[in-house]
PASEBA-1860 file (N, C-alpha, C; in nm, 3 decimals):
! residues 116
1> MRKGDIYL> -7.444/9.973/-5.551/-7.595/9.939/-5.605/-7.554/9.732/-5.629 ~ -7.563/9.652/-5.610/-7.527/9.499/-5.607/-7.591/9.447/-5.753 ~ -7.504/9.343/-5.779/-7.620/9.227/-5.928/-7.728/9.183/-5.797 ~ -7.854/9.226/-5.881/-7.980/9.166/-5.822/-8.057/9.276/-5.841 ~ -8.005/9.377/-5.823/-8.054/9.511/-5.691/-8.164/9.537/-5.841 ~ -8.264/9.661/-5.805/-8.406/9.604/-5.921/-8.380/9.814/-5.882 ~ -8.377/9.826/-5.937/-8.374/10.027/-5.969/-8.483/10.052/-6.058 ~ -8.578/10.152/-6.071/-8.623/10.211/-6.117/-8.527/10.339/-6.210
9> VDYGKSRN> -8.589/10.285/-6.379/-8.522/10.424/-6.442/-8.518/10.483/-6.528 ~ -8.496/10.630/-6.528/-8.570/10.680/-6.637/-8.504/10.720/-6.789 ~ -8.627/10.624/-6.831/-8.505/10.671/-7.013/-8.511/10.783/-7.062 ~ -8.687/10.848/-7.019/-8.609/10.965/-7.086/-8.735/10.945/-7.223 ~ -8.720/11.026/-7.344/-8.780/10.988/-7.440/-8.733/10.909/-7.516 ~ -8.877/10.860/-7.567/-8.814/10.762/-7.686/-8.770/10.840/-7.799 ~ -8.700/10.794/-7.894/-8.654/10.910/-8.032/-8.665/10.787/-8.132 ~ -8.636/10.690/-8.083/-8.634/10.558/-8.225/-8.674/10.389/-8.175
17> SFEFGKKR> -8.668/10.335/-8.246/-8.730/10.202/-8.160/-8.660/10.113/-8.144 ~ -8.507/10.132/-8.070/-8.443/10.069/-7.985/-8.410/10.134/-7.860 ~ -8.507/10.225/-7.841/-8.511/10.349/-7.690/-8.642/10.267/-7.576 ~ -8.632/10.288/-7.471/-8.717/10.237/-7.341/-8.821/10.358/-7.409 ~ -8.803/10.509/-7.413/-8.865/10.577/-7.348/-8.945/10.596/-7.231 ~ -8.913/10.530/-7.097/-9.013/10.584/-6.977/-8.960/10.540/-6.932 ~ -9.003/10.561/-6.760/-8.996/10.513/-6.679/-8.991/10.323/-6.662 ~ -8.884/10.273/-6.618/-8.886/10.118/-6.604/-8.803/10.087/-6.496
25> PVVIFQTD> -8.808/9.973/-6.420/-8.760/9.879/-6.301/-8.632/9.804/-6.398 ~ -8.500/9.793/-6.375/-8.425/9.716/-6.455/-8.372/9.646/-6.345 ~ -8.325/9.570/-6.366/-8.257/9.468/-6.272/-8.070/9.555/-6.324 ~ -7.978/9.560/-6.146/-7.856/9.569/-6.229/-7.802/9.450/-6.205 ~ -7.717/9.406/-6.344/-7.648/9.290/-6.383/-7.566/9.281/-6.364 ~ -7.456/9.297/-6.333/-7.275/9.343/-6.354/-7.199/9.259/-6.234 ~ -7.078/9.297/-6.296/-6.996/9.222/-6.152/-6.983/9.340/-6.067 ~ -6.921/9.295/-5.918/-6.878/9.353/-5.797/-6.777/9.523/-5.843
33> KLNYAVEE> -6.727/9.439/-5.964/-6.591/9.520/-5.988/-6.627/9.618/-6.072 ~ -6.725/9.643/-6.140/-6.785/9.736/-6.230/-6.832/9.817/-6.130 ~ -6.922/9.736/-6.066/-6.981/9.803/-5.950/-6.954/9.963/-5.833 ~ -6.808/9.867/-5.821/-6.756/9.951/-5.757/-6.666/10.069/-5.818 ~ -6.633/10.046/-5.954/-6.628/10.134/-6.064/-6.674/10.250/-6.064 ~ -6.802/10.252/-6.055/-6.931/10.334/-6.097/-6.933/10.430/-5.894 ~ -6.946/10.345/-5.818/-6.924/10.354/-5.672/-6.843/10.517/-5.675 ~ -6.688/10.483/-5.694/-6.572/10.527/-5.731/-6.545/10.668/-5.809
41> EIYNFFLV> -6.671/10.684/-5.892/-6.687/10.690/-6.002/-6.517/10.708/-6.072 ~ -6.518/10.635/-6.152/-6.411/10.570/-6.235/-6.505/10.514/-6.354 ~ -6.616/10.488/-6.304/-6.752/10.438/-6.453/-6.842/10.498/-6.409 ~ -6.908/10.475/-6.540/-7.019/10.563/-6.541/-7.161/10.475/-6.530 ~ -7.102/10.382/-6.629/-7.216/10.264/-6.615/-7.277/10.177/-6.583 ~ -7.388/10.100/-6.616/-7.437/9.994/-6.514/-7.524/9.877/-6.620 ~ -7.468/9.721/-6.636/-7.564/9.660/-6.710/-7.666/9.665/-6.716 ~ -7.804/9.666/-6.755/-7.921/9.632/-6.698/-7.996/9.512/-6.786
49> IPISTMEG> -8.076/9.498/-6.690/-8.154/9.453/-6.740/-8.368/9.440/-6.730 ~ -8.368/9.517/-6.867/-8.490/9.534/-6.762/-8.607/9.451/-6.746 ~ -8.677/9.533/-6.703/-8.842/9.442/-6.691/-8.991/9.457/-6.686 ~ -9.034/9.409/-6.853/-9.133/9.424/-6.853/-9.240/9.355/-6.803 ~ -9.387/9.403/-6.842/-9.508/9.331/-6.744/-9.565/9.256/-6.852 ~ -9.574/9.264/-7.018/-9.596/9.185/-7.129/-9.568/9.094/-7.103 ~ -9.699/9.001/-7.131/-9.647/8.857/-7.118/-9.710/8.748/-7.292 ~ -9.702/8.667/-7.323/-9.675/8.560/-7.428/-9.597/8.649/-7.562
57> IVTDDFRV> -9.509/8.634/-7.500/-9.377/8.762/-7.625/-9.333/8.624/-7.684 ~ -9.281/8.642/-7.816/-9.227/8.552/-7.931/-9.066/8.505/-7.827 ~ -9.018/8.603/-7.770/-8.887/8.563/-7.691/-8.859/8.505/-7.552 ~ -9.052/8.421/-7.504/-9.010/8.388/-7.363/-8.868/8.349/-7.378 ~ -8.859/8.263/-7.439/-8.729/8.121/-7.405/-8.637/8.248/-7.299 ~ -8.600/8.355/-7.348/-8.565/8.437/-7.272/-8.622/8.586/-7.175 ~ -8.625/8.551/-7.118/-8.768/8.567/-7.039/-8.754/8.526/-6.837 ~ -8.808/8.632/-6.759/-8.763/8.540/-6.601/-8.840/8.588/-6.536
65> KIRARAKL> -8.953/8.531/-6.466/-9.049/8.599/-6.459/-8.958/8.627/-6.261 ~ -9.020/8.722/-6.240/-9.008/8.827/-6.140/-9.119/8.888/-6.034 ~ -9.158/8.793/-5.935/-9.231/8.858/-5.841/-9.246/9.016/-5.824 ~ -9.393/9.033/-5.772/-9.391/9.181/-5.724/-9.275/9.202/-5.610 ~ -9.259/9.265/-5.502/-9.173/9.292/-5.410/-9.143/9.381/-5.371 ~ -9.124/9.460/-5.234/-9.070/9.568/-5.166/-9.198/9.659/-5.255 ~ -9.080/9.714/-5.323/-9.125/9.893/-5.434/-9.120/9.809/-5.544 ~ -9.161/9.707/-5.570/-9.181/9.671/-5.712/-9.323/9.602/-5.720
73> EKDGFAVC> -9.408/9.671/-5.792/-9.526/9.667/-5.723/-9.611/9.581/-5.856 ~ -9.594/9.521/-5.953/-9.618/9.427/-6.067/-9.530/9.350/-6.057 ~ -9.602/9.231/-6.072/-9.475/9.103/-6.148/-9.511/9.118/-6.289 ~ -9.301/9.098/-6.333/-9.278/9.146/-6.414/-9.192/8.956/-6.541 ~ -9.155/9.029/-6.569/-9.035/8.923/-6.646/-8.908/9.036/-6.655 ~ -8.828/8.977/-6.638/-8.626/9.036/-6.664/-8.626/8.959/-6.805 ~ -8.629/9.105/-6.935/-8.581/9.089/-7.047/-8.456/9.066/-7.066 ~ -8.406/8.967/-7.128/-8.248/8.890/-7.145/-8.210/8.919/-7.225
81> NSVCFIHK> -8.300/8.917/-7.334/-8.288/8.951/-7.447/-8.275/9.087/-7.447 ~ -8.272/9.178/-7.450/-8.293/9.371/-7.367/-8.173/9.420/-7.328 ~ -8.022/9.308/-7.328/-7.946/9.409/-7.232/-7.897/9.504/-7.245 ~ -7.876/9.614/-7.163/-7.794/9.736/-7.230/-7.715/9.798/-7.160 ~ -7.632/9.864/-7.180/-7.552/9.979/-7.084/-7.648/10.124/-7.057 ~ -7.638/10.126/-6.948/-7.740/10.277/-6.903/-7.649/10.416/-6.782 ~ -7.606/10.492/-6.825/-7.530/10.618/-6.730/-7.629/10.610/-6.595 ~ -7.535/10.585/-6.538/-7.582/10.633/-6.407/-7.680/10.747/-6.350
89> KYIQEKLA> -7.631/10.828/-6.444/-7.698/10.917/-6.423/-7.889/10.876/-6.465 ~ -7.948/10.817/-6.542/-8.036/10.791/-6.541/-8.138/10.671/-6.419 ~ -8.054/10.620/-6.359/-8.046/10.567/-6.178/-8.116/10.623/-6.095 ~ -8.257/10.520/-6.117/-8.386/10.631/-5.974/-8.345/10.560/-5.833 ~ -8.406/10.517/-5.818/-8.445/10.482/-5.645/-8.512/10.342/-5.685 ~ -8.411/10.250/-5.560/-8.422/10.114/-5.544/-8.556/10.102/-5.458 ~ -8.605/9.990/-5.610/-8.724/9.897/-5.587/-8.723/9.743/-5.434 ~ -8.670/9.696/-5.506/-8.605/9.550/-5.459/-8.526/9.419/-5.482
97> VLDECEIV> -8.473/9.348/-5.443/-8.354/9.263/-5.449/-8.387/9.164/-5.478 ~ -8.362/9.070/-5.623/-8.398/8.919/-5.647/-8.309/8.870/-5.522 ~ -8.346/8.774/-5.552/-8.318/8.626/-5.466/-8.234/8.502/-5.562 ~ -8.130/8.429/-5.503/-8.074/8.386/-5.533/-8.061/8.284/-5.669 ~ -8.205/8.252/-5.663/-8.250/8.119/-5.772/-8.278/8.205/-5.860 ~ -8.364/8.381/-5.906/-8.356/8.431/-6.036/-8.243/8.441/-6.068 ~ -8.178/8.508/-6.004/-7.967/8.545/-5.970/-7.942/8.470/-6.112 ~ -8.001/8.331/-6.098/-7.927/8.178/-6.158/-8.018/8.113/-6.292
105> EIERALKD> -8.140/8.180/-6.242/-8.234/8.235/-6.381/-8.229/8.249/-6.463 ~ -8.152/8.406/-6.438/-8.070/8.473/-6.510/-7.999/8.441/-6.605 ~ -7.853/8.444/-6.511/-7.746/8.350/-6.596/-7.821/8.266/-6.695 ~ -7.857/8.211/-6.662/-7.908/8.075/-6.723/-7.983/8.146/-6.909 ~ -8.052/8.205/-6.832/-8.145/8.260/-6.927/-8.020/8.367/-7.060 ~ -7.899/8.413/-7.004/-7.816/8.472/-7.062/-7.807/8.430/-7.143 ~ -7.690/8.267/-7.083/-7.693/8.188/-7.187/-7.677/8.152/-7.286 ~ -7.878/8.151/-7.294/-7.927/8.126/-7.438/-7.923/8.197/-7.507
113> VFDM> -7.907/8.349/-7.415/-7.916/8.508/-7.554/-7.775/8.434/-7.643 ~ -7.614/8.417/-7.559/-7.573/8.440/-7.630/-7.546/8.333/-7.669 ~ -7.549/8.213/-7.626/-7.515/8.133/-7.778/-7.442/8.009/-7.704 ~ -7.404/8.053/-7.552/-7.301/8.006/-7.452/-7.331/7.903/-7.352
END
């Protein structure tokens, strides 16, 4: 798994308003050092950005358009203000890969989210 890969994640059932509670595509967005640590079973978590199909959200400045491709069936938005770590056991199948322009746009949005 690499930065920019899109995977399906099964978040399970929601128990509160801070959990997604369904299957959802996410973008893996951590360094290759951490990805290597997961592959070597030194570390068990991925930093991910959920992808949503909802439009017209108040936080649109922090969202990046992701077009459907490969197994990603619908257009959506990488919700950069909802980054989180998830355990690798929730990662399911690979759906697609972002292009370099999308990765750069997400990096810009994350800078805005964290006011960097």
